[in-house]
C-alpha positions in Angstrom: -9.6 -48.3 16.0 -10.6 -51.0 18.5 -8.7 -54.2 18.6 -10.5 -57.5 18.2 -11.2 -59.4 21.3 -9.7 -62.9 21.6 -10.6 -65.8 23.9 -6.9 -66.7 24.3 -6.2 -64.5 27.4 -5.6 -65.6 31.0 -7.5 -64.3 33.9 -6.0 -61.2 35.5 -8.2 -61.3 38.6 -10.7 -63.5 40.3 -14.2 -62.0 40.6 -17.3 -62.6 42.8 -20.0 -61.2 40.4 -20.9 -62.1 36.9 -20.5 -59.7 34.0 -22.5 -60.5 30.9 -19.4 -60.8 28.7 -15.6 -60.2 28.9 -13.7 -58.8 25.9 -10.0 -59.3 25.9 -7.9 -56.9 23.9 -4.3 -57.7 23.3 -1.9 -55.0 22.4 1.7 -56.0 22.2 2.5 -57.8 25.5 -0.4 -56.2 27.3 -4.0 -57.6 27.7 -6.9 -55.4 28.8 -9.9 -57.3 30.0 -13.2 -55.4 29.6 -16.0 -56.6 31.8 -19.2 -55.8 30.0 -22.8 -55.2 31.0 -25.5 -54.0 28.6 -26.8 -51.6 31.2 -25.6 -50.0 34.4 -27.5 -47.7 36.9 -27.6 -44.7 34.6 -26.2 -45.6 31.1 -26.1 -48.3 28.5 -23.0 -50.2 27.4 -20.8 -50.5 30.5 -17.2 -51.6 29.7 -15.0 -51.8 32.8 -11.4 -52.4 31.9 -8.7 -54.0 34.0 -5.1 -54.6 33.1 -1.6 -55.0 34.4 1.0 -52.2 34.2 4.5 -53.2 35.1 3.1 -55.8 37.5 0.5 -53.4 39.1 -3.2 -54.1 38.7 -5.0 -51.1 37.1 -8.6 -50.1 36.4 -10.4 -47.1 35.2 -12.7 -44.9 37.4 -15.3 -42.7 35.8 -13.6 -42.5 32.4 -10.9 -40.0 33.5 -9.3 -41.8 36.5 -6.6 -44.4 36.5 -6.6 -46.6 39.6 -3.4 -48.4 40.6 -3.9 -51.2 43.1 -0.5 -51.8 44.7 -1.4 -54.3 47.5 -4.3 -56.5 46.4 -5.5 -59.5 48.5 -4.3 -62.5 46.4 -5.7 -66.0 46.3 -3.8 -67.2 43.2 -4.9 -63.9 41.6 -6.1 -60.5 43.0 -9.6 -60.6 44.3 -12.0 -58.1 42.7 -15.7 -57.2 43.0 -17.8 -54.7 41.1 -19.8 -51.8 42.7 -23.5 -52.4 42.8 -25.3 -50.7 39.9 -22.3 -49.0 38.3 -19.9 -52.0 38.1 -16.8 -50.0 39.1 -14.0 -52.5 39.6 -12.9 -52.6 43.2 -10.0 -54.7 44.4 -9.7 -56.0 48.0 -6.5 -54.6 49.5 -4.1 -55.6 52.2 -3.4 -51.9 53.0 -6.0 -49.1 52.7 -3.8 -46.1 52.1 -5.3 -44.0 49.3 -3.3 -41.4 47.3 -4.8 -39.0 44.8 -2.7 -37.3 42.2 -3.8 -34.8 39.6 -2.4 -31.9 37.6 -4.2 -28.8 38.7 -3.5 -26.7 35.6 -5.0 -29.4 33.4 -8.3 -29.5 35.2 -11.2 -27.5 33.8 -13.5 -25.9 36.4 -16.1 -28.7 35.7 -13.4 -31.4 36.0 -12.3 -29.9 39.4 -15.9 -30.1 40.7 -16.5 -33.6 39.4 -13.2 -34.8 40.8 -14.4 -34.0 44.3 -17.7 -35.7 43.7 -16.1 -38.8 42.2 -13.6 -39.1 45.0 -16.3 -38.9 47.6 -18.2 -41.8 45.9 -14.9 -43.8 45.5 -14.2 -43.4 49.2 -17.7 -44.6 50.1 -17.2 -47.6 47.8 -13.9 -48.5 49.4 -15.3 -48.1 53.0 -17.6 -51.0 52.2 -14.7 -53.3 51.3 -12.3 -52.9 54.2 -13.0 -56.4 55.5 -13.1 -59.3 53.1 -16.0 -61.5 54.0 -14.6 -65.0 54.8 -17.5 -66.7 53.0 -17.1 -64.8 49.8 -16.5 -67.0 46.8 -14.3 -65.8 43.9 -14.0 -67.5 40.5 -12.5 -67.0 37.1 -14.3 -65.5 34.1 -12.9 -67.0 31.0 -16.2 -68.7 30.3 -17.6 -65.2 29.7 -14.9 -64.3 27.2 -16.2 -63.6 23.7 -14.8 -62.5 20.4 -15.7 -59.1 19.2 -14.6 -55.5 19.2 -14.6 -52.9 22.0 -16.0 -49.7 20.5 -13.4 -47.0 20.2 -15.2 -44.6 22.6 -15.0 -47.3 25.4 -11.4 -48.3 25.1 -9.0 -47.8 28.0 -6.3 -45.3 27.1 -3.6 -45.7 29.7 -1.9 -42.4 29.0 -5.1 -40.2 28.9 -6.1 -40.0 32.6 -6.9 -36.7 34.4 -6.4 -38.1 37.9 -4.6 -41.0 39.5 -5.7 -43.0 42.5 -3.3 -45.3 44.2 -4.8 -47.8 46.7 -2.2 -49.5 48.9 1.4 -48.4 49.6 3.0 -45.8 47.4 5.3 -47.8 45.2 9.0 -46.8 45.0 8.7 -46.9 41.2 5.5 -46.2 39.3 4.7 -47.9 36.1 6.4 -46.2 33.2 3.1 -45.1 31.5 2.1 -43.4 34.8 5.5 -41.8 35.3 5.5 -40.5 31.7 2.1 -39.0 32.2 3.1 -37.3 35.5 6.1 -35.7 33.8 3.8 -34.0 31.2 2.0 -32.0 34.0 2.8 -28.3 33.6 
């Protein structure tokens, strides 16, 4: 069941574009911020989650991917934008190494095909971000925070990813939720 959004959260990132709303879900010590648009390029109800996992900024990519941003550009908070049309969260990085991890036995034939497709798109999105424009203005988003519920089917499930993308240096220690999920791979 979805948790109720609260307006009591603090910004996790600074953004350069305006979502319609931001839902903040608090579970234990963790907050997940859902940037919401009523419509994206090809579907209604676009919820794009961002959270911190053991100090690392995390987002979701195409429902099945967990993105771990290990070296974000920071101006008080990490700087983030959203891909045009589909609103995928993209974080400016100091280092552009990209690692992809997935458990081959767990992928269906369809998921294997789509993974290649999604990674091609993600690579193209990142290519457009390698240089941070000096005139780009970033701001907070708490003025967009609303009370309400994130529907169950849109919630960010941190342990239910099919593939992991790490942008930045490979950390010496992965967040525990990521390590636990990797140990499950058969």
